[in-house]
C-alpha positions in Angstrom: 21.0 -43.2 55.0 24.7 -44.1 53.9 27.1 -41.6 55.3 30.8 -41.6 54.0 32.1 -40.8 57.6 30.2 -43.9 59.0 31.8 -46.1 56.5 35.1 -44.7 57.2 34.5 -44.8 61.1 33.4 -48.6 60.7 36.2 -49.8 58.6 38.2 -52.6 60.2 40.8 -52.2 57.7 42.4 -49.4 55.3 39.6 -48.9 52.4 39.6 -46.5 49.4 37.4 -44.2 47.5 37.1 -43.2 43.7 36.4 -39.9 42.0 35.1 -39.1 38.6 34.4 -36.3 36.8 31.2 -35.7 34.9 30.9 -36.4 31.0 31.2 -34.2 28.2 28.9 -36.2 25.9 27.5 -39.6 25.3 30.7 -41.3 24.6 32.1 -40.1 27.8 29.3 -41.1 29.7 29.6 -44.4 28.4 33.2 -44.6 29.5 32.3 -43.0 32.9 29.7 -45.7 33.6 31.9 -48.7 32.4 34.3 -47.5 34.9 31.9 -47.2 37.8 30.3 -50.8 37.2 34.1 -52.2 36.9 34.8 -50.6 40.5 31.3 -51.3 41.9 32.7 -55.0 43.1 35.4 -53.8 45.0 33.3 -51.9 47.2 34.9 -48.6 47.8 34.0 -46.5 50.9 32.3 -44.1 48.5 32.7 -42.3 45.2 32.1 -39.1 44.3 31.8 -37.1 41.0 33.3 -33.5 40.4 31.3 -30.1 39.8 33.3 -29.5 36.6 36.0 -26.9 36.3 34.7 -23.1 37.1 31.2 -24.8 38.0 30.9 -26.2 34.3 29.5 -29.4 33.6 26.9 -29.0 36.6 24.1 -31.0 35.1 26.2 -34.0 34.0 27.5 -34.1 37.9 23.7 -34.0 39.2 22.2 -36.4 36.6 25.0 -39.0 36.9 25.3 -38.8 41.0 21.7 -39.3 41.2 21.8 -42.5 39.0 24.7 -44.1 41.2 22.3 -43.3 44.3 19.5 -45.1 42.5 21.3 -47.7 40.3 24.1 -49.1 42.2 25.5 -50.1 45.5 28.1 -47.7 45.8 27.8 -44.8 48.4 27.6 -41.3 46.4 29.3 -38.3 47.5 28.4 -35.3 45.2 30.8 -32.2 44.6 29.0 -28.7 45.2 30.6 -25.4 44.5 29.7 -22.0 45.0 30.6 -20.7 41.7 28.1 -18.7 40.0 25.3 -19.9 42.4 23.1 -17.7 44.3 22.1 -19.1 47.8 18.5 -19.8 46.6 20.2 -21.8 43.7 22.6 -23.9 46.2 19.7 -24.6 48.2 17.7 -26.1 45.2 20.8 -28.4 44.4 21.3 -29.6 48.1 17.4 -30.4 48.1 17.7 -32.2 44.8 20.9 -34.4 46.1 18.7 -35.4 49.2 15.7 -36.2 47.4 17.7 -38.8 44.9 19.1 -40.2 48.2 22.8 -38.3 48.0 23.5 -37.5 51.5 27.3 -36.7 51.3 28.4 -33.4 49.9 31.8 -32.2 49.2 31.7 -28.5 50.0 34.0 -26.4 47.8 33.9 -22.7 47.1 35.5 -23.4 43.5 37.5 -21.6 40.9 36.6 -18.5 39.0 35.3 -19.7 35.5 37.9 -19.7 32.8 40.8 -18.7 35.1 41.4 -20.5 38.2 44.1 -18.0 39.3 41.9 -15.1 38.4 40.0 -13.0 41.1 37.2 -14.5 42.8 33.9 -12.7 42.4 31.1 -14.1 44.5 27.3 -14.3 42.8 25.6 -11.0 44.0 23.0 -13.5 46.3 25.7 -16.1 46.8 28.7 -17.1 49.1 32.3 -16.3 49.5 33.6 -19.0 51.3 33.6 -22.9 51.6 33.0 -22.3 55.4 29.8 -20.6 54.5 28.6 -23.6 52.1 29.4 -26.2 54.8 27.0 -24.3 57.1 24.4 -24.0 54.4 24.5 -27.8 53.8 24.3 -28.6 57.4 21.1 -26.3 57.8 19.3 -28.2 55.3 19.5 -32.1 56.5 21.5 -34.3 57.9 24.4 -34.6 55.5 27.8 -35.6 55.8 30.0 -32.9 54.6 33.6 -32.9 53.4 35.9 -30.2 52.4 39.2 -30.0 50.5 42.8 -29.5 52.2 46.1 -28.5 50.6 49.3 -30.0 51.8 51.1 -27.0 50.0 48.8 -24.5 50.9 46.1 -23.1 48.8 47.5 -21.0 46.3 45.9 -17.8 47.6 46.9 -18.4 51.1 49.9 -16.3 52.4 51.4 -18.9 54.3 51.0 -22.6 55.8 49.6 -21.2 59.1 46.9 -19.2 57.6 46.0 -22.1 55.3 45.7 -24.3 58.1 43.6 -21.6 60.3 41.0 -21.6 57.1 40.9 -25.2 56.9 40.2 -25.6 60.8 37.5 -22.9 60.3 35.9 -25.2 57.5 36.1 -28.4 59.9 34.6 -26.7 62.6 31.9 -25.2 60.4 30.5 -28.6 60.4 32.5 -30.8 57.9 33.1 -34.3 58.9 36.4 -34.9 57.0 38.8 -33.2 54.4 40.5 -34.9 51.3 43.8 -33.4 50.4 44.7 -32.2 46.9 47.7 -34.0 45.4 51.1 -34.2 46.9 54.2 -36.1 45.9 55.7 -37.5 49.1 54.0 -39.1 52.1 55.7 -36.6 54.6 53.8 -33.7 52.8 50.5 -34.9 53.9 51.7 -36.2 57.1 52.9 -32.6 58.0 49.5 -31.3 56.8 47.8 -33.6 59.3 50.3 -32.6 62.0 49.5 -28.9 61.5 45.7 -29.5 61.8 46.2 -31.7 64.9 48.2 -28.8 66.4 45.5 -26.4 65.7 43.1 -28.4 67.9 41.3 -30.3 65.3 40.9 -34.2 65.4 38.9 -34.0 62.1 39.7 -37.0 59.6 42.1 -35.9 56.9 42.5 -38.2 53.5 44.9 -38.0 50.9 44.0 -37.7 47.4 45.9 -40.1 45.1 46.5 -40.0 41.3 47.6 -43.0 39.6 50.9 -42.0 37.4 50.1 -44.0 34.3 51.4 -41.4 31.5 53.4 -38.3 31.5 50.1 -36.4 31.2 48.9 -37.7 34.7 52.3 -36.3 36.1 51.8 -32.9 34.5 48.2 -32.9 35.8 49.7 -33.8 39.5 52.0 -31.0 39.1 49.2 -28.7 38.1 46.8 -29.5 40.7 49.3 -29.6 43.4 50.7 -26.2 42.8 54.1 -27.5 43.5 57.4 -28.5 42.1 57.9 -32.2 42.1 60.9 -33.6 44.0 64.0 -34.1 41.6 64.0 -38.1 42.5 60.5 -38.4 41.1 61.5 -36.4 37.8 64.6 -38.5 37.5 62.7 -41.8 37.9 59.9 -40.9 35.5 60.9 -38.3 32.9 63.8 -40.3 31.3 60.7 -43.1 30.4 58.4 -40.6 28.9 59.1 -42.0 25.3 58.2 -45.7 26.4 54.5 -45.8 27.5 54.9 -49.3 28.9 57.7 -48.5 31.2 56.4 -45.1 32.4 53.2 -46.9 33.5 55.1 -49.7 35.4 57.6 -47.3 37.0 54.5 -44.7 37.7 52.4 -47.2 39.6 55.5 -48.4 41.5 56.0 -44.8 42.6 52.2 -44.7 43.7 52.3 -48.0 45.5 55.1 -46.8 47.4 53.6 -43.8 48.3 50.4 -45.5 49.5 52.4 -48.1 51.6 54.2 -45.4 53.4 50.9 -43.5 54.0 48.9 -46.7 55.3 51.7 -47.5 57.7 51.3 -44.0 59.2 47.7 -45.2 60.1 46.0 -43.3 57.2 42.7 -45.1 57.1 41.5 -44.6 53.5 43.0 -43.6 50.3 40.9 -41.3 47.6 41.9 -42.2 44.1 41.6 -39.8 41.1 40.5 -41.9 38.4 40.4 -39.8 35.2 37.3 -41.9 34.5 39.3 -45.2 33.9 39.3 -47.9 36.2 42.1 -50.1 35.5 45.0 -48.5 37.5 42.8 -47.7 40.3 42.0 -51.7 40.6 45.7 -52.5 40.2 46.6 -50.3 42.8 43.6 -51.5 45.3 45.1 -55.3 44.6 48.4 -54.4 45.2 47.9 -52.5 48.5 45.2 -55.4 49.6 42.4 -52.7 49.7 39.9 -54.9 48.0 36.8 -55.8 50.2 37.4 -59.6 51.2 35.1 -61.9 49.3 32.4 -63.8 51.4 33.2 -67.5 52.2 31.9 -70.0 49.8 29.0 -72.0 51.0 30.0 -75.7 51.9 27.2 -78.2 51.2 26.8 -80.7 54.2 27.9 -84.2 53.1 24.9 -86.6 52.2 
């Protein structure tokens, strides 16, 4: 059994992981698998596939994460949300993951379908909180469980103290680690790490990183972080919006600088959101020296 937390705990140098989203059609699936195969030789600590916005694309997640478990050398982590699922359905999905060799699950409550900021309505026989999902997964087997964290606080949390309380409750319910949603500056993540430590938890926190290769990825980072980007960042990137090559070069420089700062602060792993493409992630892995070292070449004895 290959558990994410063991891969991270045994790492002798900083490592990385990658996240994909489920394909919408056969063409998307071909793109997804080309990227998976291109990243596989770099031996990321693990790879994950999201559960789809609002719980959509579930079948694509389940099918493809099962294929990763059976057809690749990668360590798979499945995302799972409580959206529109009864407890019985959740048990069934979790059991399926175990049956195909997926023993790592990222437990998320999930967003309301159609409107991420809409009112949350649980399934009548379902769950209300990620904390409950963590406990359910733990009850059903020897799974490694991750949860999400929010450097700027979850949009529904009244303040950062309350948000930290809920995060620590998820961790104490049985989660092994937390992956932070997107942020703009290393200090934003480091303050989150300090808040969790001050609350008495020593659980592992991992930063989520989006390669900034296009104006679209910058807009997506702003959307997912729920925060206003710092002025220095928009001043640096927005003037380049009309020049794709210049924007990509500057964006990857920004992300490289962010990652270097995090690694200097002892962060053991960087979690890259790939947009189902591999090139930018491969470039960042090379820049940061995260690629697994190649085995030594065999030397023939002299005849």
